[in-house]
N, C-alpha and C positions, 0 to 999 in steps of 0.2 A: 567678654569673649571677643577674640579677634575676628575681623570680617572673614579672613581666610578659613578659620575654624568654623565659623557659622556656615560658610558655603559648603564645607565638607559635611557638616552635620545635616544640612538641608538635603544635600545630595544623597546621603545615606538614608535619611528618612524617606525620601522619594523612592529610592530603590526598594527599601523594605515595604513601603506601602504598595508598590506595584506587585511585589512578590506575594503579598498576602491578599491582594484583590480588594483592598479598602477603596471605596469610591463613593461619590455622592449620587443619590438618585432623587429625582423630583417625583414625589409620590402624590398622586391626585387624592384629594379628599373625597368623601362620599358623593358630594354633588359636583365634583370635578372642578370647582372654582372656589377659592384660589388654589393654586398648587402649593405644596408644602415640602420643603427640602428635608431629606433625611440621610443619615450616615449609617453605615453598618455597625460602627462603634464610635465612642468619643475619640476625637483626634486633636492634637496639639500643634501649635506653631506651623512650621513648614508642611508637616504631614497633613494638617487641616487644609491648608491652601491648595495642596495637590489634589486632595479628595474633592474639594469644592469645585476647583477648575473653573469652567466657564459659567458656573452658576453662582459666582461670587456675589453679583449684584442682588440676586434673589435672597441669598442668605443674609446679606447685609441689611436689606429692607426688613427682613424678619426680626432683626435685632435693633432696629431704629437707627442704623448707621449707613453712611455711604460706603460704596465698595472700597474706596481708598482708605476710609477710616478703619474698616474691619481688617483689611490687609495689613495696615500698619500695626494694629493691635496684635494680630497673630504673629507678625514678624518680630516685634520688639518686646512683647510682654510674655515672659516664660511661664506665667501662671494662667494664661488664656487658653481655653479649650472650646471646641465646638462639640455640642452634644449630638446624640443620634437624631434629634428632631430639628437640628440646625440652630438651636439656641446656644448663645455664648454663655459660658460660665467661667468662674475663676477659682482655682485651687490656691487658697491664700497661704502665704508663708510669712512667718513673723521674723523679719530681719532685724527688728529693733526689740527683740524679746527681753524681758527682765532677766537678769543673770540668775544663776542657781541660788546664790545667797539672797538676792532680792525676792525670789520666789519662796524660799524657806521663811524669810522674815514675814512675807505677806501671808503665808499659811498660818503662822503663829499669831499674827495680828488679827486675822479673820476669826480665829478661834475665841477671841476675847472682845470683839467689837460689838457694841450695843446697837440694836436696831433703832432706826429713826421713828418707826411707827410700831404699835402693838403687833405681835405676831399674827393675831386674828385678821389683820388687814393685808397681810402679804399677798394674798391672791384676790384682792378686791381693789387694787390701785388703778386709778385712771388719771391721765393727764388732761384730757379734754372730753369728758363724757358728752355724748350727744352728737359728736362729730360723725360725718358720713364716711370717714376713712379711719381705718384701724390698723395699728401695729400691735400684734398680740405676742407678748413675751411668754413663751411656753416653757416653764421650768420643771414640769412634773411628768414628763413622758409623752411620747407622741407615736402614732401609727400612721404611716403614709397611706394614701389612697391606693387602691388597686390599679388605677390608671396613672399613677404618678410617673412622671418622666424620669425621676431618679432611679426607678427600677430598671429603666432601659439604659441608664448611664452608669451602671456599676453597683448600685445598692442591692444587697441581698437581705439585710436585716430590716424587716419592715417595721417592727415595734422596738422602740428604744426607751430606756429609762431616762430620767431627768437629770437635773443639776445636783451635784453633791460635792462636799468638802471632804468627805470620808468614804469608807467602804460601804456604809449603810445607805442604800438608795431607796428604801421603802418608807422612810419617815424623814422629816426635816428637823434638824437641830436648831437651837436658837441662833447659833453662828450662821447657819445657812439662811435662815429667815433674814437676818441682818444683811447678808451678802446679796440676796435677791432683791431686797428693798433698795439697797444702794445701786445695784445695776439698773433697776427701773429709774431711779433718780437721774442717773447719768444719761441714759438713752432719752428720757423725757427732755432733758436740757438740749440735746442735740437736735431734736425735732420740735422744740418749742415754737419756732417761727412759723410752723405749718398748721393748717387746720386738720389735725390727725390726732386720734386718741391712742396714746401709748398706754397699754393696759396689761395687767397680770391676770385679769379675770377672763376666763374662757368665754369668748363671745359665741353668739348663735352662728350657725354655719353661714347664714345669709350676710353676716357682717364681714365675712372674709371673701366668699365666692362672688364671682361676677358673671351673671347669667348671660349678659349681652351688653352692647354699647349703651343701651338705655338705662341699665342698672347703675345708679350713682352711689350705692352703698357697698363698699368693698374694702379689702385690705390685704395684709400679708401676715403670715405666721413666722415668727423667729424662734426656732427651737434651740434650746441650750441642753446639751446632753453630754454625759460622761461616757457614752457607749463607744468603746474603742474598736469594735468590729465594724460598725457603720463608718466610723472615722477612717479606718484603713481602706474600706471598700470604695469610698467616693472622694476621700480627701488625701490619703497617702500618709506620709511620715508625720511624726509628732509635731513638726514645725508648722504644719498646716492647721490653721486655727478655725477656718470656716470655708464655706462654699455656698454659692447662690447663683441662680440664673439671672441674666441681665435683661432689663426692660420688660418685666413681666407684671409689674404692679397693676397696670391697667388692662392686662390681658382679659379678653372677654371670651366666654364660651368654654374654653379649656383652662380657666384660671387656676383651678385646684391642681392641675397636672404639674404645675411649676412650683408648688408649695412643698416643703417650707424653705426658708433661708436657714442654713445650718450654722450653729456655733458649737464647736467642740471643746469641752472643758475637762476632758480626761487628763490632759497634760498641763494645761494653763487654766486655773480656776479662780484667780484673783478677780475682784470686781472690776477693776480698771480694764484689764485685758478682755474680759468677757463682754463688758459694755461696749467698748470700742469696736470689738469684732461685730457685735450685733448691728451697731449703727452703720458700719462699713458694709456688711452683707445686705442689709435692707437698702442701703444706697445703691448697690448693684441692681436690686429689684426695681428701683426707680429708673435705672438707665445709666448710672454713673459708672465711669471707667476709672482705672487706677491713675493716681497722681504720682508720676515718676519723673525721671530726669532724661533729657535728650541724650542718646548714646550712653546712658548710664543705668542706674538701678530701676527696677520695676516699681518700687515704692520709695517715695521721698521720705527721708527720716527726720526732716524738720530742721529748724534753725532757732537758735536762742531758746525761748521757752515755748515756741509755736510749731505746730505741725498740721498738715491737712488730714482730715478724717478719712480720705480715700488714699492716703499714703500709709506709712507704718512708722509713727513717731511715738516713742516712749517719753513723752513730754507733757507738762501740765495743761497746756492750752491747745485743744484740738478743735478745729473749726472747719466749716464748709469753705471752699475757696473757688477761685477761677483762674488758677495758674499764674499767679503774680510773682512767684519766687523765681530765682535765676534758673534758666535752662529748663523750665517746666515743659514737660512733653504733652500735657493735657490742658487745654484751654476751655474745657467745659465750664459753664457758669452753673455751679452745683444748685444754687437756689432755683434757677429757672427750670432745670431738669426735674428736680423733685416736685416743683409746683405743677408740672403737667399731670401728676398723679394725686398729689395732696396740695390743694391751693394754699397760698400764703394766709396766715391767720389775719382776720379782720382787725384793723387797728381801732381799739376802743377807747383810746386816750388821744385828745386833740394834740396837734403839733404846734399850736400857737397859743398866746395868752388869751385870745378871744374865745378859743375852744377848750380852755383848760378844764381838767377834771378837778373835783373837789374832795374826793375820797382817796387817801393815800393807800397804796398796796402794802399788805403785810406779808410775812413769810409764808403763812398758810394759804394765802390767796394772792400770789404775785401777779404782776403785770409783765408784759413781754415787749422787748424791742424786737420787732419782727422783720424789719428790712434795713438796709444800710442808710436809707434816708429817714427812717423813723426817729422822731424826737417826742418824748412824752412830757407834757407840761401840766403842772399842778398849781392851783391857786392856794396860797397859804393865808390869804386875807391881809388885813392891815395889822402890822406887827410893830412892836416897839421893844428895843433892847436886843440882847443876843438871841439869835435864832440858830439852833444847832440842827443841821441837816446831815443825814447819812443815807446813802444809796448802797445797797448790798446785793451782789449777784447771787445766783443759785448756791446753796450750801455745799454741794458736792460737784466737782468738775465743771465749774462755770465756763461758758463760752463767751460771755459778755464782759468786755472791758469798759468800765463806766466813766463817763465825764458828767459831772454834776454842776449845774449853773443856776445862779440866782438872777432873775430878770425883774425889771419894773413893768409897769402897766403898758409901756410902749414896746416892750420886747427888748429893751436895752439891757446888755449884760452888766450886772453889778458885781458879781463874784463868780469864780470858777474853781473847781477842784478836779484835777486829772493827774493823779499820782502816777509815777513811773512804774510800769509792771516789771516783774523780775521772777526768775525761777528760784523757788525755794528748794524743791526736790522734784523728782520726776512726776509727782502727782499734785503738787501744790504750787500756785503762783501767788505772789504778793502784788498789791497795787491794782487789782481789778475792781475793788470797791472805791468809793469816793465819799469824803465827808468834809464839811466846812462849817465855820461859824460866822454868821453875818450880823453885823450891828444894824438892826432895822430902825427906821426913823418914824414909823407910823404910817407910811404910804403902803399901798398894796404891793406885795411881792409874790413872785412865782418861782417854782423849782422846775428845772428842765433836766431830764435824764436822757443821755444819748450814748450809743455804742461807738467806741473809737478804736483806732489802731494805735500802733506804737513803732516808731522808727521806720526803716526802709524795708519794704517787702523783698527787695532784691538782695538784701544782706542778711541781717539777723532780726528784722522786724516783721510786722504784719499790718495789713490795711484794715479798714473798718468793714470790709465786705462780709466777713463771717463773724463780726463782733455783735452777736445777736443772742438773745436769751432772756431768762427770767430775772426779776429783781424785786426787791422791796424798798420802800422809802419811808423814813421816819422824820418827823419835825418836832422839835421841842423848843418851848420858849416863845411860842406864838399862838395866840388865840385864833385858830382857824375854824372854818365851818365844820371840820371833822371832830370838834370837841377836844377834850384833853385826854391824855393817857391815864390809864387806871393807876391806882395806888399799888403798893407792894402787897403780894400775898401774905397771909397771916398764918399763925399757928404751925410754923415749920416744926417737923419732928422726924426722927429717923428710927428705923427698926430693921430687924433681920440682918444685923451686922455680921459679916463673915470676913475671911481673909481676902475675898475677891469681889464682894458685892455688898450693897446697902440699899435700903428702900427709903425714899424721901416722901413724906406726905405734907400736905398744906391745905389751907382753906382760902376761899376767895378773898380778894382785897376788900377793905372796908368801902372803898369808893371805886366805881367802874369808870369815872371820869365823864359820866353823862352819855356814854355809848357802851353797849354790851361788850363784855370780854369775848374776844374771838379765838384766842389761843393762849397757851402757856409755853414759854420758852425756857428750857432747862440747859444747864451747862455745868461743868465741873472743872476744877483746876487739874492740871496734869494731862491735858489733851482729850481726845475723843470728840466726835461730832456733836454739835449742839442738837438738841431734840425739840421738836415742835409737837405739842399735844393739843387735843381738842379742848374747848372751853369747859367741858364737863369733867375733865381729868382732875384727880385730887391726889394721885400717887404715881411714882415711877421708880423702878429699880435700876440703879446703875450697876452694870456688870463690867468685867474685864479689869477690875482694879488690882492693885498690887498689895500684898500683905504688909502690915505694920506701916502703913503710909497715911499721912494726913491729906484729906481732900476737903476742899470747900465746894459744897453743892449749892447752886443758885437756881432760883425760879423767878420769872417775871411774867406778869400778865400783859397782854396787848389787846388793843381795840383798833378801830379805824383810824385813830390818831397816832398810833404807833405803840411801842412797848413802854411800860412804866418802869419805875425803879424796881430792882431785884431785891429779893430777900435771900439771905444765905445762912448756912449752918456749916460748921466744920466738924468732921468726924475723922477718927483714925481707925482704919481697918484692923481686924484682929490679926495677930501673928499667925503664920502658917506653922502647923505642927512639923517639926523636923522629921524628915523621912529619908534616912541614909540609903534606903534601897532604891530610890528613884534617881536614875542616872541617865546619861546618854546611852544609846544602844551599844551592844558589843559590835565588833566589826563583822560584816557578813562573811560567810564562808564561800570563797570563790569557787565557781564550778568550771565546767569545760567550755572553752572557746572553740567555735567552729567557723570555718569558712562558709560563706553563703553559697546557695545553689548556683550552678552555672547558667549563664544567660540573664538578661534583665539587669537591674541595678546592681552595682557592686556593694556587697554587704558582708558582714560577719555577725555572729551571734554569741551571746554570753549568758550564762545562767549562774545563779548563786542560791545559797540557802539563807532563809531569813534568820537573823540573829536573835538572841535574847533582847527584848525591847527595853530593858532598863527599868521596868515597872511603869512605863508610860507608852501608850501605843505608838508604833512607828507611823510617821506621817508621809514618808516617801523615801526614795533612794536616789542617789546621784551616781551615774555611771561615767567613769573616766575612760576614754578611748585614747591610748597613747600610740602614736606612730613611732616605730623604732627603725633604726638603720641596721646595717649589717653587723655592727658591734653591739647590738641590743641597747643602744643609747636612745633615749626619748628625744625626738626632734619636733614633736607637735602633739598637743593634747586637745581633745574635744570633750565637752561634758554634755550629758543628757539627763534630764529629770524624768523619773519614772514613778508611777503611782505605787502606793504601799502594797496593793494587792498583787503586783507583778514581780516575779523573780526570774524572768528570762526575757531578753529582748533581741531582736534583729535590727541592726543599725546600718544605715546607708553610709558608706565611708569612701574615701578616695583610694587610689591605688596604693599598694605597699603592704607592709606587715604591721600588725597591730597587737597590742597587749591591753588587758582591761584590769581595772580595779573598781570597786563599789564601796560606797559608804551609805549608811542608814542614818536617819535623823528623826528625833522626836521633839516634844516641846521643850526638853532640857537642852538639847544641842545635837551636834554631829558625833557619829561614831568615828573610830579610827578607820583609815582606809584598809580594805581587804588586802590579802596578798595579791601579787600579780598573777594573772592568768597565764597560760601558755601563749606563745606568739603564734598568730595565725595570719594568713594572707587573705585580704578581702578579695572577693570575686563575685 
C-alpha cells in the first residue's frame, strides 16, 4: 500500500470512527485499582489508535509492550486488532497457503496415512508429563466460558465441534486419528526446548487456569475446530487460519477469559498447516508478535528451506527466531519471550566429556537440544575398529539441524559430520540428520550432538538460534556401558492381506543384547512414516497401500544401546476389483451468481448443485472466480477451496465484474469445470 493511500485510509477510518462514536474508556475494576482499558467493539489499525488516543501507554502495558511498539504494530500489521478489553489479537491470514492441487493431494494422502501410535493413544499423548505448564491440543469440541472475552469480541457460537477430515464430526476415522497424532508430534517438536507438556489428554481445570500470581501450574488451550460459523464470527474469510490473544499465557485471575487460542480447520485441514497454526497462535499467547518485513509483508514467507514460526512460510524447516533475516521488522528473541511463561527445559545431558552421559537416547525416549549453546556429550567407552554413529532428529517436521562430532578424552575433535541441508519438498528437508563411521584405536571416545545453522541468515540460510529439538543417537561397533543392541525379531508372518493393507506379526529377538528391549521400529518400502511401538507390541497393520504392489515390511528391536538389525518380509497386496462405476465426479451444476450486499467488504456470491459423486464421496470443491473485461474476456482468476458440505459461498473480491466456475473432486480425481455463471459486479 502506498503511503498516500494509507493516509487516506487512516483519515477515512478516523472519520468513520468519530461518526459511530467508537472510543476507548478506562473502566475501573471492582476495587478501582488497577484501571482496565475497554473499547466499545474491536478495532483495527488506525481506527484502534484513534480509539485508544491518549490511553495508548495504558493499553500497551496491558499487552506487555511499550507505547511505541503497540503503535507500530497497529500501523504496520494489517492483521492486528485491539479487543474490547484492550487486549491485542491477530486475525491470521495464510499468505503462503498450499495451492488447491497441494490441498487436494494432502486430503487424499491423509485418507491413507498410517498413525504413528495406536488409535487408543490419540487422546492420551504427552510430551512432558509432570510439567507445571500445559499446552492442551483440543481436537474433540469446545465450549467457551460464559465470561470469555471472545464473546465480547464477536463470537456468538459458544460450543463448537472438533477437528475432522470429512463431514462426520461425531466420530473419528483412522485417518483422523493419524492426522491428530501427527499434529501433536509437530507441535511437540516446536515446544520441545521448553518445560511444557504438549498433550491431547484433557487436563484438569487447574492445569490450565491461573488463580493468581502465586499459582505456578497453568497453561493454555489450543482448540482445533471445523466450525465455520465461529470462524466467520471472529476470524473472517477462509484465508484466516486462526486467532489468539497476545501475552495472556501468564495472565492471573481472569486467565480463562482469554482462552482458547483458535485454529480453524474447516478450509485448511492438513496436518502441517494445522500444526503450524497451533504453534503460531500459542506463540501469540506467550507474547510473540508477527515476523514480517520492514515496509513489506505482515508475515515473512521464508528463504531457502527455512521460515520463522511467527511468519507464514510453507517450507520444511520452521523455527523460532530473533529477526536475523534481511529487513526483519521484529527483533523479539522468541526463546526469551516464551521462557517468561514456560521456562527452558533443564539440560539433563552434560556439555563436556567430564559430564558425559552413558545412556544413548532412542526414538521413543529422545533427548533435546534446548538452547543455542547446548551440546550433548555421550561416553562411548574404549572402542576398537569401526564405530558407526547416527544422530536422527524428530521423525516429523524436525526443527533441529544436527552436527555430530567424535571427541577424545581431552575434548579434542576426532571426526565431524554436518551434512548440507536442502529442501526436498515443502514438508521435507534433507541433511538434518548426521552419521559417520570412525576407526577407533582402543582409547575412550565420546559423541557430541549439537544444533547448527546453515549458510547466511541474511540470504538463504539460518543460524543455530532456532536449531533446537528432539533427537536419538545410535552407536554400533563399540562395546559401551550401554550394552549391545538386540538381535533381529523372529517369527515374522503376515495376515489380513487386502488391496490396501496387511498385518505384520513377530516375536521378540532371541537376544536382547543384555538390556531390555525398549521399542520396536517398523517401516515399509514405498514411503510412509516409520512407526515406533512399545516393547510389548507384537503386531502392526500397515494401511494406505496400493493394490497389486510388492512391499518389504521391516521390524527392528531397540534398547538403550540403539536399534538392532531388522527382520523383513516381502508381500504383494491383492489386486483391486475393477469397478468401472467409480470415477471422478460429474461437473457441478452452476447456480445463480449475485452481487454482494451494499456496504462493507466488496463481495459476490455463487451457488451450485452437488453433482453425481462418481461412486466415491466428494472430498471438496474448487471455486474459480474469473475477473472479466468489457468484452467478457478473462483477465484474472482466483481459486477458493470449499468443504464438501458447502454448495454456496460469498467471496471477497476486488472491484470489477466476475464470472464463476466450480469443480468437484473425490479420491479418483477432479470433475470437469462447470459451465460459467452469469457475470456479476462485486460490491
